[in-house]
C-alpha positions as CSV (number, residue, x, y, z in Angstrom):
1,M,80.9,64.7,104.1
2,R,82.4,68.2,104.4
3,K,86.1,68.8,104.9
4,V,88.7,71.5,104.7
5,L,92.2,70.3,104.0
6,P,95.6,71.7,102.8
7,M,96.5,70.8,99.3
8,S,99.3,68.5,100.5
9,R,96.7,66.2,102.0
10,I,94.4,65.9,99.0
11,R,95.3,62.2,98.6
12,E,93.5,61.5,101.9
13,M,90.2,62.0,100.1
14,E,90.9,59.1,97.7
15,P,88.1,56.9,99.3
16,Y,85.6,59.6,98.4
17,M,86.9,60.9,95.1
18,D,87.8,59.0,91.9
19,A,91.5,58.4,91.5
20,K,91.3,59.9,88.0
21,V,89.9,63.1,89.5
22,L,92.8,63.3,91.9
23,D,95.3,62.8,89.1
24,Y,93.5,65.4,87.0
25,I,93.8,67.9,90.0
26,H,97.5,67.1,90.4
27,E,98.2,67.8,86.8
28,G,97.1,71.4,87.4
29,Q,94.8,71.6,84.4
30,I,91.7,73.0,86.3
31,E,90.2,76.2,85.1
32,A,88.0,78.4,87.3
33,F,85.1,76.1,87.0
34,E,84.7,72.6,85.5
35,G,81.4,70.8,85.6
36,F,81.4,67.0,85.1
37,E,78.6,64.5,85.0
38,D,78.6,63.8,88.8
39,F,80.6,66.5,90.3
40,D,82.0,70.1,90.0
41,L,85.5,71.3,90.4
42,I,86.0,75.0,91.3
43,A,89.4,76.7,91.6
44,F,90.1,80.3,92.4
45,D,92.7,82.6,94.0
46,W,91.2,83.8,97.3
47,Y,92.0,87.3,98.3
48,D,91.2,88.5,101.9
49,V,90.2,92.2,101.6
50,R,89.7,92.4,105.4
51,S,93.4,92.1,106.2
52,E,96.7,93.8,105.2
53,R,97.7,90.6,103.4
54,T,98.0,91.2,99.7
55,A,99.0,87.7,98.6
56,A,96.3,85.5,97.0
57,S,95.9,81.9,98.0
58,Q,94.4,79.2,95.8
59,M,91.3,77.3,96.9
60,L,90.1,74.2,95.2
61,L,86.5,73.0,95.8
62,Y,85.1,69.6,95.0
63,L,81.3,69.1,95.1
64,D,79.2,66.1,94.4
65,R,75.8,64.9,95.7
66,E,77.3,63.6,98.9
67,D,80.6,65.5,99.6
68,L,81.9,69.0,99.7
69,F,85.7,69.3,100.0
70,V,87.8,72.5,100.2
71,F,91.6,72.2,99.6
72,C,93.7,75.3,100.5
73,E,97.1,76.4,99.5
74,D,98.2,77.9,102.9
75,D,97.1,78.3,106.5
76,A,95.4,81.7,105.9
77,A,93.1,80.2,103.2
78,E,92.5,77.1,105.4
79,D,91.4,79.3,108.4
80,A,89.1,81.3,106.1
81,A,87.6,78.2,104.6
82,Q,87.0,76.6,108.0
83,A,85.1,79.7,109.2
84,A,83.1,80.0,105.9
85,L,82.2,76.3,105.9
86,L,81.2,76.1,109.5
87,V,77.6,75.0,110.0
88,P,75.9,74.7,113.4
89,E,74.7,71.1,114.2
90,E,71.1,72.3,114.5
91,E,71.1,73.5,110.9
92,A,70.4,70.7,108.4
93,L,71.8,72.2,105.1
94,S,72.6,70.4,101.9
95,N,76.0,70.7,100.4
96,E,74.8,73.1,97.7
97,Q,73.3,75.3,100.4
98,V,76.6,75.2,102.3
99,L,78.5,76.0,99.1
100,H,76.4,79.1,98.6
101,R,76.9,80.2,102.3
102,F,80.6,79.5,101.9
103,F,80.9,82.1,99.1
104,V,78.6,84.6,100.9
105,R,80.8,84.4,104.0
106,L,84.0,84.8,101.9
107,L,82.6,88.0,100.3
108,R,81.3,89.5,103.6
109,G,82.8,92.9,104.1
110,D,83.9,93.4,100.5
111,M,81.5,96.2,99.7
112,A,82.5,98.0,102.9
113,H,86.1,97.7,101.7
114,L,85.2,99.2,98.4
115,D,83.4,102.1,100.1
116,R,86.5,102.8,102.3
117,L,88.7,102.6,99.2
118,E,86.5,105.1,97.4
119,A,86.6,107.5,100.4
120,D,90.4,107.2,100.5
121,I,90.7,107.9,96.8
122,S,88.3,110.9,97.1
123,D,90.4,112.3,100.0
124,G,93.6,111.7,98.0
125,E,92.2,113.6,95.0
126,T,91.7,116.7,97.2
127,E,95.2,116.4,98.6
128,V,96.8,115.9,95.2
129,L,95.0,118.9,93.6
130,T,96.1,121.2,96.4
131,G,99.7,120.3,95.9
132,A,101.4,117.4,94.2
133,H,104.1,115.7,96.2
134,E,106.2,112.7,95.5
135,A,104.6,110.7,98.4
136,Y,101.2,110.8,96.6
137,L,102.6,108.8,93.7
138,D,103.2,105.8,96.1
139,R,99.5,106.1,97.2
140,I,98.3,106.1,93.6
141,I,100.4,103.1,92.8
142,A,99.1,101.2,95.9
143,W,95.5,102.0,94.9
144,R,96.1,100.8,91.3
145,Q,97.6,97.5,92.6
146,E,94.8,96.9,95.1
147,L,92.1,97.5,92.4
148,L,93.9,95.2,90.0
149,R,93.9,92.5,92.6
150,L,90.2,93.0,93.3
151,K,89.4,93.0,89.6
152,R,91.1,89.7,89.0
153,Y,89.5,88.2,92.1
154,Y,85.9,89.2,91.2
155,E,86.3,88.2,87.6
156,Q,87.2,84.7,88.7
157,L,84.2,84.5,91.1
158,D,81.9,86.1,88.5
159,S,82.8,83.3,86.0
160,I,82.3,80.7,88.7
161,F,78.8,81.9,89.7
162,D,77.7,82.1,86.1
163,E,78.7,78.5,85.6
164,L,77.0,77.4,88.8
165,A,73.8,79.2,87.8
166,E,73.9,77.5,84.4
167,N,73.9,74.1,86.3
168,D,74.6,72.0,83.2
169,N,75.0,68.8,85.2
170,S,71.8,69.4,87.3
171,L,73.9,69.0,90.4
172,L,72.1,72.0,92.1
173,G,68.5,72.6,92.7
174,K,66.5,75.5,91.1
175,Q,66.5,77.5,94.3
176,N,70.3,77.4,94.7
177,T,70.9,78.1,91.0
178,R,68.9,81.3,91.5
179,R,71.0,82.1,94.6
180,F,74.2,81.7,92.6
181,A,72.7,83.8,89.8
182,N,72.2,86.5,92.5
183,L,75.8,86.2,93.6
184,G,76.8,86.6,89.9
185,N,74.8,89.8,89.8
186,R,76.6,91.0,93.0
187,M,79.9,90.2,91.4
188,E,79.0,92.4,88.4
189,R,78.2,95.3,90.8
190,Y,81.5,94.8,92.5
191,L,83.3,94.7,89.2
192,N,81.5,97.9,88.1
193,A,82.5,99.6,91.3
194,V,86.1,98.5,90.9
195,Q,86.2,99.7,87.3
196,S,84.8,103.0,88.3
197,L,87.5,103.4,91.0
198,R,90.1,102.4,88.5
199,E,89.0,105.2,86.2
200,S,89.0,107.6,89.2
201,V,92.6,106.6,90.0
202,A,93.6,107.0,86.3
203,Q,92.1,110.5,86.3
204,L,93.9,111.2,89.7
205,R,97.2,110.1,88.2
206,E,96.7,112.5,85.3
207,A,95.8,115.3,87.7
208,Y,98.9,114.5,89.7
209,Q,101.1,114.6,86.6
210,S,99.5,117.9,85.5
211,Q,100.2,119.3,89.0
212,L,103.8,118.2,88.7
213,S,104.0,119.8,85.3
214,I,102.6,123.1,86.7
215,Q,105.2,123.1,89.5
216,Q,108.0,122.4,87.0
217,N,106.8,125.2,84.7
218,D,106.8,127.6,87.7
219,L,110.3,126.5,88.5
220,M,111.4,127.0,84.9
221,K,109.8,130.4,84.9
222,I,111.8,131.4,87.9
223,F,115.0,130.2,86.2
224,T,114.1,132.1,83.0
225,V,113.5,135.3,84.9
226,V,116.8,135.0,86.8
227,T,118.6,134.3,83.6
228,A,117.0,137.3,81.9
229,V,118.2,139.6,84.7
230,F,121.9,138.9,84.1
231,P,122.5,139.9,80.4
232,P,122.1,143.7,81.1
233,L,124.5,143.4,84.1
234,T,126.9,141.3,82.0
235,L,126.8,144.0,79.3
236,L,127.8,146.6,81.9
237,V,130.6,144.5,83.1
238,G,131.8,144.0,79.6
239,W,131.8,147.7,78.8
240,Y,133.6,148.8,81.9
241,G,136.0,145.9,81.8
242,M,137.5,147.4,78.5
243,N,139.3,150.1,80.4
244,F,139.4,152.6,77.5
245,V,141.1,155.9,78.2
246,G,138.2,157.9,76.9
247,M,135.7,156.5,79.5
248,P,135.1,159.4,81.9
249,E,133.4,157.1,84.5
250,L,136.7,155.4,85.2
251,H,138.2,158.6,86.7
252,W,134.9,159.8,88.3
253,K,135.0,159.4,92.1
254,Y,131.3,158.4,92.0
255,G,131.6,156.1,89.0
256,Y,131.6,152.9,91.1
257,P,128.5,153.7,93.2
258,A,126.8,155.0,90.0
259,V,127.3,151.7,88.3
260,I,126.0,149.9,91.4
261,L,122.8,152.1,91.4
262,V,122.3,151.5,87.6
263,S,122.6,147.7,88.1
264,V,120.1,147.8,91.0
265,G,117.8,150.0,88.9
266,I,118.0,147.5,86.0
267,V,117.2,144.6,88.3
268,A,114.3,146.4,89.9
269,A,112.8,147.5,86.5
270,L,113.0,143.9,85.2
271,V,111.3,142.5,88.3
272,I,108.5,145.0,88.1
273,Y,108.1,144.2,84.4
274,F,108.0,140.5,85.0
275,K,105.4,140.9,87.8
276,K,103.2,143.0,85.5
277,K,103.4,140.2,83.0
278,K,102.6,137.7,85.8
279,W,105.8,135.8,85.2
280,L,106.6,136.1,88.9
């Protein structure tokens, strides 16, 4: 028998599963994979890369020589499991073959998703290097979170496929153990791709921070130049604010315009000097 049910209805399978197994499941002690003498228990957090949904949903699989049951945490996981477990009537497949097809269907489109993610990160790198902006930080954070979710998801499946390929309880045939070994190899490729993208995002974040630092340095340079312009003018103000009797410029009818011209000349000379030094 093959069945997909929500977690809340797991007790309905009591006629087909040992009561101790059901109690063990309800205790929540299941790791990613546990192989017993007559059956396997598989638990993992399913992540749908083909939708905008970011929440993971737990799936629990029970496999013995006669039955294959899938218990799902929510409706989204149940719909995905129903589609992945669907077998046309004309196809006579064993439970272990259906289990293999189940995982193959769940993983369909994942590599295309990784390719799109790589293209987005590559485009983002160009944008960041041409001018860092606060909005890019949100994109970098979103990429990091997505890659972390994928890493955790594929690590679970990689462990499961390795255990299935080991086939310690001889529940699977040789052909299907090879198939699960191939799935394990695929998971390693996916994990390598995810790790490579994580490194790219880390480098992109460093480039973004460097770009921000450059912009901040340019801003500080402008403030420094502006600050440097004012001390000579402040000195002039200090001198002529003393109002000493012996200062001929105070009684000269062109004294005020002359001070203005001197101030403008000082500012112009400093600007030219800063530009030659490439501080502006």
